[in-house]
VMD Tcl script that draws the C-alpha trace (Angstrom):
set ca {
  {32.16 -151.80 -22.46}
  {30.81 -148.31 -21.77}
  {28.86 -147.87 -25.01}
  {26.24 -150.42 -24.09}
  {25.67 -149.06 -20.57}
  {25.83 -145.29 -20.91}
  {22.89 -144.46 -18.63}
  {24.14 -146.71 -15.86}
  {27.62 -145.19 -15.91}
  {26.15 -141.68 -15.85}
  {24.01 -142.63 -12.87}
  {27.00 -144.17 -11.12}
  {28.99 -141.02 -11.86}
  {26.33 -138.82 -10.27}
  {26.16 -141.09 -7.22}
  {29.93 -140.95 -6.84}
  {29.93 -137.17 -7.07}
  {27.19 -136.84 -4.44}
  {29.05 -139.22 -2.14}
  {32.20 -137.14 -2.52}
  {30.26 -133.97 -1.72}
  {28.83 -135.66 1.38}
  {32.36 -136.57 2.40}
  {33.45 -132.99 1.78}
  {30.89 -131.73 4.29}
  {32.00 -134.30 6.87}
  {35.65 -133.33 6.35}
  {34.78 -129.65 6.91}
  {33.16 -130.56 10.24}
  {36.13 -132.74 11.16}
  {38.60 -129.94 10.47}
  {36.81 -127.57 12.81}
  {36.40 -130.19 15.51}
  {40.00 -131.30 15.19}
  {41.39 -127.78 15.53}
  {39.39 -127.17 18.71}
  {40.32 -130.57 20.14}
  {44.04 -130.03 19.50}
  {43.91 -126.63 21.21}
  {42.03 -127.94 24.27}
  {44.27 -130.99 24.63}
  {47.39 -128.84 24.38}
  {46.14 -126.60 27.18}
  {45.13 -129.64 29.27}
  {48.55 -131.23 28.85}
  {50.35 -128.02 29.76}
  {48.25 -127.36 32.86}
  {50.05 -128.70 35.96}
  {46.95 -128.43 38.18}
  {44.58 -130.33 35.90}
  {42.44 -132.80 37.87}
  {40.53 -134.26 34.92}
  {41.24 -137.13 32.57}
  {41.63 -136.99 28.78}
  {37.93 -137.84 28.46}
  {37.01 -134.67 30.30}
  {39.22 -132.62 27.98}
  {37.60 -134.22 24.93}
  {34.13 -133.50 26.35}
  {35.16 -129.89 26.84}
  {36.43 -129.72 23.23}
  {33.17 -131.20 21.93}
  {31.12 -128.70 23.93}
  {33.26 -125.79 22.79}
  {32.87 -126.85 19.14}
  {29.09 -127.07 19.51}
  {29.07 -123.70 21.27}
  {30.81 -122.20 18.23}
  {27.73 -123.14 16.16}
  {25.37 -121.34 18.54}
  {24.36 -124.33 20.65}
  {23.61 -123.67 24.31}
  {25.64 -125.62 26.84}
  {24.66 -126.68 30.35}
  {27.25 -126.63 33.13}
  {26.47 -129.20 35.79}
  {29.54 -128.80 37.98}
  {28.61 -125.45 39.51}
  {29.28 -124.35 43.09}
  {25.57 -124.19 43.91}
  {24.82 -127.52 42.27}
  {22.19 -125.93 40.01}
  {22.90 -126.45 36.28}
  {23.76 -123.17 34.62}
  {23.34 -122.42 30.90}
  {26.16 -120.97 28.79}
  {24.88 -119.25 25.67}
  {27.50 -116.55 25.08}
  {29.17 -117.58 21.80}
  {32.68 -116.25 21.01}
  {32.12 -114.78 17.55}
  {35.73 -115.23 16.49}
  {35.46 -118.94 17.25}
  {32.14 -119.12 15.41}
  {33.73 -117.71 12.27}
  {35.81 -120.90 11.83}
  {32.95 -123.41 11.24}
  {31.00 -120.89 9.18}
  {33.97 -120.39 6.88}
  {34.61 -124.13 6.60}
  {31.00 -124.90 5.61}
  {30.97 -122.00 3.14}
  {34.19 -123.19 1.51}
  {33.03 -126.80 1.34}
  {29.79 -125.86 -0.44}
  {31.57 -123.47 -2.78}
  {34.29 -125.93 -3.78}
  {31.79 -128.77 -4.23}
  {30.40 -127.07 -7.33}
  {33.81 -126.85 -8.99}
  {33.90 -129.74 -11.51}
  {36.80 -132.16 -11.13}
  {38.60 -133.55 -14.12}
  {36.71 -136.56 -15.42}
  {33.71 -136.09 -13.09}
  {30.56 -134.06 -13.64}
  {29.72 -131.22 -11.29}
  {26.71 -131.78 -9.00}
  {23.66 -129.59 -9.10}
  {23.36 -126.65 -6.73}
  {20.58 -128.31 -4.74}
  {22.48 -131.60 -4.56}
  {25.67 -129.89 -3.37}
  {23.76 -127.97 -0.70}
  {21.93 -131.03 0.62}
  {25.00 -133.26 0.66}
  {27.32 -130.73 2.32}
  {24.77 -129.92 5.02}
  {23.97 -133.62 5.57}
  {27.64 -134.57 5.92}
  {28.32 -131.73 8.31}
  {25.25 -132.33 10.49}
  {26.02 -136.05 10.60}
  {29.32 -135.30 12.32}
  {27.57 -132.78 14.56}
  {25.02 -135.39 15.67}
  {27.82 -137.82 16.56}
  {29.61 -135.15 18.60}
  {26.41 -134.20 20.42}
  {25.73 -137.85 21.24}
  {29.26 -138.26 22.54}
  {29.02 -135.24 24.85}
  {25.52 -135.89 26.20}
  {26.71 -137.35 29.51}
  {29.65 -135.11 30.22}
  {30.07 -131.57 31.41}
  {29.30 -129.31 29.70}
  {26.29 -130.95 28.04}
  {24.41 -129.51 25.10}
  {20.83 -128.28 25.28}
  {19.06 -130.42 22.59}
  {16.70 -127.75 21.15}
  {19.64 -125.46 20.43}
  {21.06 -128.07 18.04}
  {18.23 -127.28 15.63}
  {18.08 -123.54 16.16}
  {20.43 -121.84 15.74}
  {23.09 -124.52 15.06}
  {21.52 -126.27 12.06}
  {20.25 -122.95 10.70}
  {23.75 -121.46 10.83}
  {25.20 -124.46 8.97}
  {22.48 -124.34 6.31}
  {22.91 -120.59 5.84}
  {26.67 -120.88 5.41}
  {26.24 -123.70 2.88}
  {23.63 -121.73 0.94}
  {25.98 -118.74 0.82}
  {28.72 -120.99 -0.53}
  {26.48 -122.36 -3.30}
  {25.38 -118.85 -4.19}
  {29.01 -117.69 -4.34}
  {29.98 -120.59 -6.61}
  {27.15 -119.66 -8.97}
  {28.51 -116.13 -9.32}
  {26.18 -114.46 -6.79}
  {23.25 -114.25 -9.19}
  {20.03 -112.41 -8.51}
  {17.69 -114.98 -9.93}
  {14.06 -114.55 -10.94}
  {11.56 -114.45 -8.07}
  {9.13 -117.33 -7.53}
  {6.09 -117.64 -9.75}
  {3.71 -116.54 -7.00}
  {5.53 -113.20 -6.61}
  {3.81 -110.04 -7.92}
  {4.27 -109.12 -11.56}
  {5.75 -105.77 -10.56}
  {8.59 -107.58 -8.76}
  {9.30 -109.68 -11.88}
  {9.39 -106.54 -14.01}
  {11.64 -104.73 -11.56}
  {14.17 -107.54 -11.36}
  {14.28 -107.72 -15.16}
  {15.73 -104.21 -15.36}
  {19.39 -103.49 -14.74}
  {18.46 -100.18 -13.09}
  {16.77 -102.04 -10.24}
  {19.79 -104.27 -9.74}
  {22.09 -101.26 -9.65}
  {20.02 -99.66 -6.91}
  {19.79 -102.91 -4.98}
  {23.57 -103.26 -5.10}
  {23.95 -99.69 -3.85}
  {21.60 -100.36 -0.94}
  {23.49 -103.53 -0.05}
  {26.89 -101.85 -0.13}
  {25.69 -98.85 1.86}
  {24.13 -101.05 4.55}
  {27.25 -103.22 4.80}
  {29.44 -100.13 5.07}
  {27.23 -98.75 7.85}
  {27.43 -102.01 9.82}
  {31.21 -102.12 9.34}
  {31.58 -98.57 10.66}
  {29.42 -99.38 13.69}
  {31.46 -102.51 14.32}
  {34.79 -100.70 13.93}
  {33.63 -97.78 16.06}
  {32.57 -100.15 18.83}
  {35.97 -101.85 18.71}
  {37.63 -98.43 18.98}
  {35.52 -97.57 22.03}
  {36.51 -100.84 23.72}
  {40.20 -100.29 22.95}
  {40.12 -96.77 24.41}
  {38.26 -97.99 27.50}
  {40.74 -100.82 28.04}
  {43.62 -98.36 27.83}
  {41.81 -96.11 30.31}
  {41.31 -99.05 32.72}
  {44.55 -100.87 31.96}
  {45.37 -101.49 35.62}
  {42.04 -103.16 36.36}
  {42.30 -105.33 33.24}
  {45.79 -106.46 34.23}
  {44.68 -107.36 37.75}
  {41.75 -109.45 36.52}
  {43.98 -111.24 34.03}
  {46.52 -112.18 36.69}
  {43.87 -113.35 39.15}
  {42.21 -115.63 36.60}
  {45.42 -117.30 35.43}
  {47.87 -118.83 37.84}
  {50.27 -120.60 35.46}
  {51.27 -120.09 31.85}
  {48.68 -122.58 30.53}
  {45.92 -120.71 32.33}
  {47.15 -117.40 31.03}
  {47.19 -118.72 27.47}
  {43.64 -120.03 27.93}
  {42.38 -116.70 29.29}
  {44.17 -114.84 26.52}
  {42.64 -117.05 23.82}
  {39.18 -116.68 25.34}
  {39.59 -112.91 25.45}
  {40.68 -112.85 21.80}
  {37.69 -114.97 20.84}
  {35.38 -112.48 22.58}
  {36.89 -109.36 20.99}
  {34.21 -109.25 18.23}
  {31.54 -109.60 20.93}
  {33.06 -106.66 22.78}
  {33.04 -104.62 19.56}
  {29.30 -105.25 19.15}
  {28.77 -104.30 22.78}
  {30.66 -101.07 22.18}
  {28.50 -100.32 19.14}
  {25.35 -100.93 21.21}
  {26.75 -98.59 23.86}
  {27.37 -95.84 21.30}
  {23.92 -96.29 19.76}
  {22.24 -95.61 23.13}
  {20.51 -98.82 24.32}
  {23.76 -100.11 25.77}
  {24.03 -103.62 27.19}
  {22.90 -105.54 30.23}
  {25.20 -106.85 32.94}
  {22.57 -109.06 34.51}
  {18.87 -108.63 35.03}
  {19.26 -105.62 37.36}
  {21.88 -103.48 35.60}
  {22.16 -101.62 32.30}
  {25.11 -99.67 30.94}
  {24.33 -96.73 28.62}
  {26.12 -93.43 27.81}
  {23.60 -91.64 30.01}
  {24.16 -93.71 33.14}
  {25.42 -96.97 34.59}
  {22.51 -97.94 36.81}
  {21.57 -100.95 38.91}
  {23.52 -103.67 40.64}
  {25.71 -105.37 38.05}
  {26.47 -109.08 38.18}
  {29.96 -108.52 36.89}
  {32.22 -111.56 36.65}
  {35.92 -110.93 36.77}
  {37.28 -110.89 33.21}
  {39.83 -108.62 31.45}
  {37.43 -107.37 28.75}
  {34.82 -106.43 31.35}
  {37.31 -104.03 32.91}
  {36.44 -101.66 30.07}
  {32.98 -101.09 31.56}
  {32.64 -97.44 32.67}
  {32.29 -96.48 36.29}
  {28.90 -96.62 37.96}
  {26.80 -93.47 38.07}
  {25.67 -90.88 35.53}
  {27.61 -90.48 32.33}
  {30.03 -87.68 31.63}
  {30.97 -85.82 28.49}
  {33.41 -88.59 27.62}
  {30.61 -91.14 27.80}
  {28.34 -89.00 25.64}
  {31.04 -88.69 22.99}
  {30.35 -92.33 22.10}
  {27.47 -91.11 19.91}
  {30.12 -90.23 17.32}
  {30.00 -93.90 16.29}
  {26.38 -93.90 14.96}
  {26.93 -90.44 13.47}
  {29.87 -91.79 11.50}
  {27.75 -94.77 10.40}
  {24.99 -92.47 9.14}
  {27.48 -90.33 7.20}
  {28.98 -93.48 5.70}
  {25.58 -94.67 4.51}
  {24.97 -91.25 2.96}
  {28.36 -91.21 1.24}
  {27.99 -94.67 -0.30}
  {24.51 -93.74 -1.51}
  {25.43 -90.34 -2.94}
  {28.48 -91.59 -4.80}
  {26.16 -93.78 -6.87}
  {23.26 -91.34 -7.01}
  {25.44 -88.59 -8.51}
  {28.65 -90.17 -9.81}
  {31.45 -87.89 -11.00}
  {32.00 -87.26 -14.70}
  {28.34 -87.96 -15.41}
  {25.68 -85.76 -16.94}
  {22.92 -84.34 -14.77}
  {20.37 -86.47 -16.61}
  {22.18 -89.62 -15.41}
  {21.88 -88.70 -11.72}
  {19.18 -90.19 -9.52}
  {16.20 -88.16 -8.53}
  {15.64 -86.87 -5.01}
  {13.07 -89.58 -4.37}
  {15.35 -92.37 -5.56}
  {18.27 -91.10 -3.50}
  {16.20 -90.77 -0.33}
  {14.63 -94.20 -0.85}
  {18.03 -95.86 -1.35}
  {19.43 -94.23 1.79}
  {16.36 -95.24 3.81}
  {16.57 -98.86 2.61}
  {20.27 -98.89 3.46}
  {19.37 -97.72 6.97}
  {16.91 -100.59 7.25}
  {19.60 -103.04 6.17}
  {22.07 -101.52 8.63}
  {19.54 -101.91 11.45}
  {18.83 -105.53 10.50}
  {22.52 -106.43 10.36}
  {23.18 -104.75 13.69}
  {20.28 -106.62 15.28}
  {21.64 -109.96 14.07}
  {25.11 -109.20 15.42}
  {23.68 -108.03 18.74}
  {21.66 -111.25 19.09}
  {24.78 -113.32 18.38}
  {27.05 -111.31 20.69}
  {25.05 -111.85 23.87}
  {23.60 -114.76 25.77}
  {22.94 -116.16 29.22}
  {25.73 -117.11 31.60}
  {23.60 -118.38 34.47}
  {20.11 -118.94 35.77}
  {19.53 -115.94 38.01}
  {21.27 -112.60 37.66}
  {23.32 -113.58 34.61}
  {20.42 -114.88 32.57}
  {20.61 -111.62 30.57}
  {24.10 -110.67 29.53}
  {24.82 -108.44 26.58}
  {22.90 -106.06 24.31}
  {19.17 -106.39 23.65}
  {19.05 -107.22 19.94}
  {15.78 -105.53 19.00}
  {16.62 -102.29 20.84}
  {20.07 -102.19 19.28}
  {18.71 -102.84 15.78}
  {16.01 -100.19 16.15}
  {18.53 -97.64 17.39}
  {20.83 -98.35 14.43}
  {17.89 -97.91 12.04}
  {16.84 -94.59 13.58}
  {20.37 -93.15 13.70}
  {21.31 -94.07 10.15}
  {17.93 -92.98 8.75}
  {17.88 -89.61 10.49}
  {21.46 -88.82 9.46}
  {21.90 -90.85 6.27}
  {18.86 -89.67 4.30}
  {19.37 -85.87 4.68}
  {23.13 -86.23 4.29}
  {22.68 -88.25 1.10}
  {20.44 -85.54 -0.35}
  {22.92 -82.83 0.61}
  {25.82 -84.74 -0.93}
  {23.80 -85.27 -4.09}
  {23.07 -81.53 -4.32}
  {26.73 -80.74 -3.69}
  {27.87 -83.04 -6.47}
  {25.34 -81.60 -8.91}
  {25.98 -77.94 -8.16}
  {26.86 -75.72 -11.13}
  {29.33 -72.96 -10.31}
  {30.21 -70.81 -13.30}
  {27.84 -72.68 -15.57}
  {29.10 -76.23 -15.00}
  {29.53 -78.86 -12.32}
  {32.82 -78.90 -10.46}
  {34.06 -82.10 -12.09}
  {33.15 -81.01 -15.63}
  {35.18 -78.50 -17.61}
  {33.30 -75.71 -19.31}
  {36.03 -75.32 -21.95}
  {35.23 -78.81 -23.28}
  {32.20 -77.28 -25.04}
  {33.04 -74.65 -27.69}
  {31.82 -71.17 -27.06}
  {29.16 -69.58 -29.17}
  {31.63 -67.49 -31.15}
  {33.95 -70.40 -31.75}
  {31.09 -72.56 -32.98}
  {29.92 -69.88 -35.40}
  {33.47 -69.42 -36.69}
  {33.78 -73.18 -37.30}
  {30.45 -73.28 -39.12}
  {31.48 -70.41 -41.39}
  {34.78 -72.13 -42.16}
  {32.99 -75.36 -43.03}
  {30.59 -73.49 -45.32}
  {33.52 -71.77 -47.03}
  {35.27 -75.10 -47.55}
  {32.17 -76.66 -49.06}
  {31.85 -73.66 -51.37}
  {35.45 -74.27 -52.49}
  {37.00 -71.09 -51.10}
  {40.15 -72.00 -49.16}
  {40.92 -68.41 -48.40}
  {37.57 -68.00 -46.77}
  {38.15 -71.14 -44.76}
  {41.15 -69.49 -43.21}
  {39.57 -66.10 -42.61}
  {36.00 -67.10 -41.97}
  {34.66 -64.74 -44.66}
  {33.25 -65.52 -48.08}
  {35.59 -65.30 -51.13}
  {35.54 -66.36 -54.68}
  {37.38 -69.56 -55.49}
  {40.72 -69.06 -57.19}
  {41.30 -70.87 -60.46}
  {43.45 -73.96 -60.22}
  {46.79 -73.51 -62.00}
  {47.42 -75.61 -65.04}
  {49.80 -78.53 -64.61}
  {52.01 -80.13 -67.19}
  {51.34 -83.77 -68.07}
  {54.62 -84.98 -66.53}
  {54.38 -83.08 -63.28}
  {52.85 -86.06 -61.45}
  {49.92 -86.01 -59.09}
  {49.05 -82.90 -57.17}
  {50.60 -82.75 -53.70}
  {48.23 -83.38 -50.83}
  {47.94 -80.93 -47.94}
  {50.11 -81.66 -44.92}
  {49.24 -80.16 -41.54}
  {51.73 -77.78 -40.05}
  {52.96 -79.59 -36.97}
  {54.75 -76.62 -35.53}
  {51.84 -74.19 -35.35}
  {48.84 -76.49 -35.46}
  {47.43 -74.74 -38.57}
  {46.76 -76.44 -41.87}
  {48.92 -75.25 -44.78}
  {47.46 -76.42 -48.06}
  {47.82 -75.33 -51.67}
  {44.96 -73.61 -53.37}
  {44.00 -76.72 -55.31}
  {43.32 -78.85 -52.21}
  {41.64 -76.95 -49.36}
  {41.71 -78.56 -45.90}
  {38.48 -78.74 -43.93}
  {38.65 -77.41 -40.36}
  {37.59 -80.78 -38.99}
  {40.69 -82.38 -40.56}
  {43.19 -80.01 -39.00}
  {45.73 -81.53 -36.63}
  {46.45 -79.75 -33.38}
  {49.61 -80.48 -31.47}
  {49.44 -80.21 -27.65}
  {51.70 -77.56 -26.21}
  {54.91 -78.97 -24.78}
  {54.36 -82.46 -26.16}
  {57.90 -83.47 -27.13}
  {56.98 -87.08 -27.94}
  {54.55 -86.14 -30.66}
  {55.07 -88.44 -33.64}
  {55.25 -86.19 -36.68}
  {55.10 -88.78 -39.42}
  {52.12 -90.61 -37.94}
  {49.87 -88.08 -39.63}
  {51.42 -87.93 -43.12}
  {48.94 -88.83 -45.88}
  {49.27 -92.21 -47.51}
  {48.53 -92.64 -51.22}
  {49.90 -94.72 -54.10}
  {52.83 -92.30 -54.46}
  {54.07 -93.20 -50.95}
  {53.88 -96.94 -51.49}
  {57.04 -98.88 -52.20}
  {55.83 -99.95 -55.63}
  {52.53 -98.66 -56.89}
  {52.35 -100.89 -59.97}
  {54.61 -103.43 -61.56}
  {57.18 -101.69 -63.68}
  {56.71 -98.23 -62.14}
  {59.20 -96.42 -59.96}
  {58.66 -96.02 -56.26}
  {59.48 -92.94 -54.21}
  {63.20 -93.45 -54.66}
  {62.97 -93.58 -58.42}
  {64.14 -97.18 -58.67}
  {62.62 -99.70 -61.00}
  {60.93 -102.85 -59.89}
  {63.48 -105.68 -60.14}
  {60.87 -107.95 -61.70}
  {60.29 -105.56 -64.65}
}
mol new
graphics top color blue
foreach p $ca { graphics top sphere $p radius 0.5 }
foreach p [lrange $ca 0 end-1] q [lrange $ca 1 end] { graphics top cylinder $p $q radius 0.2 }
display resetview
């Protein structure tokens, strides 16, 4: 039945696979939405003072799920009656849908048994379409409730975030290739990508930039942790005032945990210098805390330093960008001058400086993206600006890592390539024979070629000794066997041993296998020929 309709079955198979990939994207969206809905409903059920119905809780879950994708929400039930935007996205909550989309696109390209794998473009389109279809339904459901979603934010950044996560998943499933550039790209770019040297340097730049961003992020988290410990009493008071019962305390705690990555980015921006805004009339930097802050009561905001000029403790926050610059330099230098490599294999000064500078650019770009995602408006007046300014934070990260990373990378390269006592510190000078030893070996080789075994041992020329006559029944001449005790070659006059064939035993090596180096010839075989005796003098049973 299938032989006569091969093309139709293949087409049906492709359609089935694409439909399954579309379903996979919808399931990924449903998993994220379901997890948020279960959490919100559990908190609503456990709250004794809840004055809303289950529909209100579901509207809140839908809005929170859309907020995790970067959508901007509008609160209509404010005290002033003026709708207020909410654009501050908890980054920890946003990591859940991004990971689900990435995994769905990655797993869609894994071929199932009996079904063909879809193309990369087909998997990307179907996963994104299935996910956005569920997102459109959720946005339509929550249009009349509170909070409502701002429609333009559904396209940017929500749809862009979903598409980027899916593209990253497809790229991961393909093995993270660096494919050829488009046809309209310059010829020099095609030639550069065709060389493995360019890819090695690009990988070094990427790793160095990622390491710099990670150090900035970790340093900011450390600053926030120290500040929270310093203001532990204020943080405890704000936590108690916001939560009256256990359900409220759990909700505040979960919200604070979801905003911990945001606080880490804020701490990094503070250490870099531009700081962050607490409203339109206040800015917090290591130099000073100026203006009139619009500071809502929240446990994480208790870590904000006191108002007024900064002290030495505030200025010490610059250790974070310094550490990021040193990290960029270290990751660059360890590839520019790797250990156990010859000087000719090391990068030049220009290549090292260029790699460190490009890594600084990547670090600045990554920091700017994180700063843009970590802030957002919380109101219409004073709180319309809340968080770090992304372009100032990115520029500061670029300047810090470039000014520290480039010179430090060059210094580390010079340190790794230094030559004390005639050789680099990781190379041993005794691995190369000295001039006298090399001359002695050459003279011994020349003596061996000339047939003078005595000269091979002494290094001086000598006449070859005549080989003693052997009786016809004496058997073959014995071969030279290396002296395993002293490391010198003991050989009869008739069979000189070349210096290159001598066997040296390491000092103190008790596990040295002696008989692994005995010569093998027909005399050592069990039976050399049919009818002849072996080493034990026994006859072949078949003879």
